[in-house]
Steps between C-alpha positions, in 0.01 A plus 500: 500500500519295184877537493536293816287237334736470204361750254723757328422866556563801285446869568520717191510875568445718196465872472640836421831614642462650848161336562614303807580149366830467685361644820206258480741210452765603753348750736705626795611322820384767739212547562416129454150595370676615182676179419459395138362185343837319483582523880142420592499195273824370648369552851194296413699221331735467801238579768570320831236651724303233693129516439554670163204397283714378212790258500836614365829350399605488868207294626481253210611146598655251257518749219775679309458848361690694237442871528640696214433863409587745233441873483544631148456839337417528132538859373547609138558133405793474751475242777676550839514267801405711804624233746838466334827647618495772226138610452617732213639210291278408204422129445504331161 
């Protein structure tokens, strides 16, 4: 909720290979009960349902929002952008 009030948010997932970090972050589309943190956070930020107990970007009046996200993997000191066009390309 703090993100819609102007605070930055960070989720840092750390753990052994194969422990479920990517699944926790991404999840799967179907069934919707297995959506990950990223799609759930975006749904919350852009929520438009009337009567929803928290205000989102859509219901804020006289306000501007900049929503920016990154999804990086650091593995063996290599950094990759998992939202980029080539997720195998290493970043400097």
